[in-house]
C-alpha positions, 0 to 999 in steps of 0.5 A, a space after each residue: 214457161 209458167 207465164 206462157 202456160 198461164 197466158 195461153 191455157 188453150 195452147 195444149 188443145 191445138 197441139 194435135 191439130 197440125 203445124 198450120 193450126 199451131 202457126 195461127 195460134 196468137 201467143 199471149 205474153 205479159 211482163 215477167 215479175 218477181 212472183 214468176 221467178 219465185 215460182 220457177 225457183 220452187 219448181 227447179 231442182 239443182 242438177 248436182 250436189 256437193 258430193 258430185 262437185 267434189 268428184 268433179 274437182 278431184 277429176 280436174 286435179 287428176 286429169 284437168 287440162 290446165 
């Protein structure tokens, strides 16, 4: 998403103009590079933690399908 935002800085300006105008917007892209992934990893946070994983493992031991 970062690359798309970077390459299409005016896209947000047309969001309120309706679907037909949005369809006309030429989406610009470029190849992703290592820096794009580094930036993404800096922004994305884990959805869980060690404590929650242990709770899931305990639940699986008690109620798991296997």
